[in-house]
Chimera marker file (.cmm) of the C-alpha trace (Angstrom):
<marker_set name="trace">
<marker id="1" x="157.164" y="37.702" z="96.651" r="1" g="1" b="0" radius="0.5"/>
<marker id="2" x="156.407" y="35.356" z="99.347" r="1" g="1" b="0" radius="0.5"/>
<marker id="3" x="159.461" y="33.336" z="98.679" r="1" g="1" b="0" radius="0.5"/>
<marker id="4" x="161.622" y="36.079" z="97.580" r="1" g="1" b="0" radius="0.5"/>
<marker id="5" x="165.089" y="36.567" z="99.272" r="1" g="1" b="0" radius="0.5"/>
<marker id="6" x="165.290" y="40.311" z="97.508" r="1" g="1" b="0" radius="0.5"/>
<marker id="7" x="163.046" y="42.546" z="95.602" r="1" g="1" b="0" radius="0.5"/>
<marker id="8" x="164.241" y="44.898" z="93.015" r="1" g="1" b="0" radius="0.5"/>
<marker id="9" x="161.474" y="47.787" z="91.871" r="1" g="1" b="0" radius="0.5"/>
<marker id="10" x="161.069" y="51.307" z="90.804" r="1" g="1" b="0" radius="0.5"/>
<marker id="11" x="157.493" y="51.408" z="91.842" r="1" g="1" b="0" radius="0.5"/>
<marker id="12" x="155.767" y="52.629" z="94.855" r="1" g="1" b="0" radius="0.5"/>
<marker id="13" x="153.673" y="49.628" z="95.301" r="1" g="1" b="0" radius="0.5"/>
<marker id="14" x="156.525" y="47.148" z="94.684" r="1" g="1" b="0" radius="0.5"/>
<marker id="15" x="158.363" y="49.052" z="97.714" r="1" g="1" b="0" radius="0.5"/>
<marker id="16" x="155.389" y="49.181" z="99.985" r="1" g="1" b="0" radius="0.5"/>
<marker id="17" x="154.805" y="45.222" z="99.508" r="1" g="1" b="0" radius="0.5"/>
<marker id="18" x="158.467" y="44.895" z="100.602" r="1" g="1" b="0" radius="0.5"/>
<marker id="19" x="158.316" y="46.627" z="103.416" r="1" g="1" b="0" radius="0.5"/>
<marker id="20" x="154.814" y="45.033" z="104.566" r="1" g="1" b="0" radius="0.5"/>
<marker id="21" x="156.214" y="41.809" z="103.742" r="1" g="1" b="0" radius="0.5"/>
<marker id="22" x="159.544" y="42.332" z="105.410" r="1" g="1" b="0" radius="0.5"/>
<marker id="23" x="161.596" y="41.908" z="102.369" r="1" g="1" b="0" radius="0.5"/>
<marker id="24" x="165.409" y="43.244" z="101.618" r="1" g="1" b="0" radius="0.5"/>
<marker id="25" x="164.843" y="45.467" z="98.897" r="1" g="1" b="0" radius="0.5"/>
<marker id="26" x="166.421" y="47.756" z="96.203" r="1" g="1" b="0" radius="0.5"/>
<marker id="27" x="164.036" y="50.458" z="95.007" r="1" g="1" b="0" radius="0.5"/>
<marker id="28" x="165.542" y="52.706" z="92.034" r="1" g="1" b="0" radius="0.5"/>
<marker id="29" x="164.329" y="56.169" z="91.622" r="1" g="1" b="0" radius="0.5"/>
<marker id="30" x="162.011" y="56.910" z="89.200" r="1" g="1" b="0" radius="0.5"/>
<marker id="31" x="160.204" y="60.154" z="87.819" r="1" g="1" b="0" radius="0.5"/>
<marker id="32" x="157.322" y="59.904" z="90.413" r="1" g="1" b="0" radius="0.5"/>
<marker id="33" x="158.600" y="61.021" z="93.896" r="1" g="1" b="0" radius="0.5"/>
<marker id="34" x="156.183" y="59.058" z="96.072" r="1" g="1" b="0" radius="0.5"/>
<marker id="35" x="159.182" y="56.172" z="96.451" r="1" g="1" b="0" radius="0.5"/>
<marker id="36" x="161.621" y="58.958" z="97.265" r="1" g="1" b="0" radius="0.5"/>
<marker id="37" x="159.197" y="60.576" z="99.833" r="1" g="1" b="0" radius="0.5"/>
<marker id="38" x="158.149" y="57.061" z="101.494" r="1" g="1" b="0" radius="0.5"/>
<marker id="39" x="161.607" y="56.130" z="101.686" r="1" g="1" b="0" radius="0.5"/>
<marker id="40" x="162.655" y="59.209" z="103.661" r="1" g="1" b="0" radius="0.5"/>
<marker id="41" x="159.999" y="58.692" z="106.385" r="1" g="1" b="0" radius="0.5"/>
<marker id="42" x="161.644" y="55.186" z="107.148" r="1" g="1" b="0" radius="0.5"/>
<marker id="43" x="163.663" y="54.932" z="110.469" r="1" g="1" b="0" radius="0.5"/>
<link id1="1" id2="2" r="1" g="1" b="0" radius="0.2"/>
<link id1="2" id2="3" r="1" g="1" b="0" radius="0.2"/>
<link id1="3" id2="4" r="1" g="1" b="0" radius="0.2"/>
<link id1="4" id2="5" r="1" g="1" b="0" radius="0.2"/>
<link id1="5" id2="6" r="1" g="1" b="0" radius="0.2"/>
<link id1="6" id2="7" r="1" g="1" b="0" radius="0.2"/>
<link id1="7" id2="8" r="1" g="1" b="0" radius="0.2"/>
<link id1="8" id2="9" r="1" g="1" b="0" radius="0.2"/>
<link id1="9" id2="10" r="1" g="1" b="0" radius="0.2"/>
<link id1="10" id2="11" r="1" g="1" b="0" radius="0.2"/>
<link id1="11" id2="12" r="1" g="1" b="0" radius="0.2"/>
<link id1="12" id2="13" r="1" g="1" b="0" radius="0.2"/>
<link id1="13" id2="14" r="1" g="1" b="0" radius="0.2"/>
<link id1="14" id2="15" r="1" g="1" b="0" radius="0.2"/>
<link id1="15" id2="16" r="1" g="1" b="0" radius="0.2"/>
<link id1="16" id2="17" r="1" g="1" b="0" radius="0.2"/>
<link id1="17" id2="18" r="1" g="1" b="0" radius="0.2"/>
<link id1="18" id2="19" r="1" g="1" b="0" radius="0.2"/>
<link id1="19" id2="20" r="1" g="1" b="0" radius="0.2"/>
<link id1="20" id2="21" r="1" g="1" b="0" radius="0.2"/>
<link id1="21" id2="22" r="1" g="1" b="0" radius="0.2"/>
<link id1="22" id2="23" r="1" g="1" b="0" radius="0.2"/>
<link id1="23" id2="24" r="1" g="1" b="0" radius="0.2"/>
<link id1="24" id2="25" r="1" g="1" b="0" radius="0.2"/>
<link id1="25" id2="26" r="1" g="1" b="0" radius="0.2"/>
<link id1="26" id2="27" r="1" g="1" b="0" radius="0.2"/>
<link id1="27" id2="28" r="1" g="1" b="0" radius="0.2"/>
<link id1="28" id2="29" r="1" g="1" b="0" radius="0.2"/>
<link id1="29" id2="30" r="1" g="1" b="0" radius="0.2"/>
<link id1="30" id2="31" r="1" g="1" b="0" radius="0.2"/>
<link id1="31" id2="32" r="1" g="1" b="0" radius="0.2"/>
<link id1="32" id2="33" r="1" g="1" b="0" radius="0.2"/>
<link id1="33" id2="34" r="1" g="1" b="0" radius="0.2"/>
<link id1="34" id2="35" r="1" g="1" b="0" radius="0.2"/>
<link id1="35" id2="36" r="1" g="1" b="0" radius="0.2"/>
<link id1="36" id2="37" r="1" g="1" b="0" radius="0.2"/>
<link id1="37" id2="38" r="1" g="1" b="0" radius="0.2"/>
<link id1="38" id2="39" r="1" g="1" b="0" radius="0.2"/>
<link id1="39" id2="40" r="1" g="1" b="0" radius="0.2"/>
<link id1="40" id2="41" r="1" g="1" b="0" radius="0.2"/>
<link id1="41" id2="42" r="1" g="1" b="0" radius="0.2"/>
<link id1="42" id2="43" r="1" g="1" b="0" radius="0.2"/>
</marker_set>
């Protein structure tokens, strides 16, 4: 992930690491609501 320009993920942890490492990311909805909850809190 260190040299990635973009991250594509459907997991909560993939989304978190993308945010922490300040990477552009596409987060696809999964059956788990943790990702949607996380993204709804971002400014």
